[in-house]
N, C-alpha and C positions, 0 to 999 in steps of 0.2 A: 416278686417272689420267684416265679418261674414262668418263663414264656411258654405259651401253649397249654397251660393248665389253669383252670378256673380257680379263683381265690377261694370260693366256697368249698371246692374239693379239698383244698389244703386245710380248711377249718375241720372238715370231716376227718381227715388224717390226724389232726391235732387232738380232736375229741376221742378218736378211736385209740390213741396212745395212752389215754388216762381212763379214769372211771367215767361211767355214763350217768349224767344227771342233768346238766344244763343249768346249774345254779351258779352264783358268782364265783365260787371256788373253782368250778370247772372252767369258767371263762378265763380266770387267772392262770389256770393250768394250761389252757389252750394258748394263751399269749406266751407263756414261758416256752412251750414247745415250739411255737413259731419263731421265737427269738433264737432258740438253740439250733434250729434247722435252716434258717434263712439269714444270710449275711445282711441283706438289704433291710430286713425288718429290724434286726439287731442294731444296725448302724443308723438308719434313717427313719425308723419307725414306720407305722402303717395304720391306715384306717381299715379295720377289719370287721366293722359292725354291719355286715351284710349276711344274707342267707336266712335260714330258719331261726326262729326266735331262740330256740334252745341250743343253737350251734354257732352263735356269733362269737367272734374273738375280740370284740371291743376295739380299743384304740391304744396303740403303743407309741409313746413319744420317744423318738430316737435321739441319741446324743449328738448326732451330726446334722447341722442345718446349713445348707448352702444357698446363698442368694443368687439371683440372676446377675450375670456379668454385664457391665455396661461399657460402651466405647469411651475411651478417654478423649479421642479426637473424633470429629464427624467422619463417617465412612461414606464412600462414594460408590454405590453399586453400579456395575456395568452389565449390559446385556450384549453378549457377543454372538456372532453367527458361527455355527459349526456345520461341517458336512461329513458325509461318509460315502464311500465309493460303491455301495451296493444298495439297491432299493429294498423296501420292506416286503413287497408282495411279489410272488412268482409271476403273476400276470404282467407286471411291468418289465420283468426280465425277458419274458417271452416276447412281448411287444417290441422291446428294444432290439432283440436279436433277429426277429422275423417280422418286420413291420408289414402290415397289410395296407393295401391301397385305400385311401380315404380315412384311415384311422391315425390317431397320434402315435408317435414312435415309442411312447412309454417313457419310463424314468430310468436314467443311468445312475443317478446319485440321489441322496436325500439330504435335506437341510433341516437344521433345527437351531435352537438358541440355548445358551448357557448363561446363567446369572452368576457373576463373580463379584467379590469385593477384593480389589488388588492389594489393599493394605488395611489392616485394622488392629488396634491395640486395645484390648479389653481388660478391665480390672474387675475382679470378683472377690467376694468375701464369704467366709464360712465360719462356723462356730462349733466348738466341741465342748460338751458338758460332761465332766467326769462323774458327777452324781447320777446323771441319766445313764451313763455307760455302765455303772455298777448295777443299775436296775435292770438293764437289758442283757447283761452278761458279756459286754464287749471286752475282749482280751487285748493284750499288747500286740499279739500277732494280728488281730483284726485291724488295729490301728496301723501297723506296718503295711498291711495289704492296701489300706486306704491311701497312704502316702505314695506307695508304689503305683497304684492306679492313677493318681494324679499325674505323676511324672511320665507315665507311659500311655496316657489316655488317647493320644492320636496315632499311636504306632500301628494299630490294626484297623484303622479307618481311613486309609489314604484314598484320595480321589484327585483327579485332575483339577477340580475346582478349588481344592484346598491342600495342594501338595506341600506347601511350606508351613502348615499350621503346627505350632509347637507351644508348649508351656515355657514361658521365659523366666518365670520366677515363682517360687513357692516359699512363703515366709510363715513360719510357725512361731507364735508368741505364746509363752507359757508363764 
């Protein structure tokens, strides 16, 4: 729902937006509020049966279900060595620049390792339920955001270990 905010705090907001009672009607109202205010609850559902007994928001079954992707071919992970030209600790820099007799010279560089998979082709599947979408209030704009998120999901998460990661196909069957 929202990073850095406890789920139970969101339940409190949901209950505060409606009448105060804690019966099944209020739980349904809290679920409706959560769906209206949080895209992920509306699209993927949520287990919100936590917190005070009279402030739980129950369980919302979302219309989008996505399974774990699996590799089509076996992947071969590699562990490669990496270096950097500066040490971590100031003491090592000082020892390198001003070595004292009888002491080690300190570090000039640091070494580490990086785990990579040079090539992998994964296949995943997901499902969308129109009846559940009606129940949670998913709109056509929400669905457009989901498709756009799939096509751009690696654009803002670049890293040296996965520089060429990309979605190669998105097939929607209706």
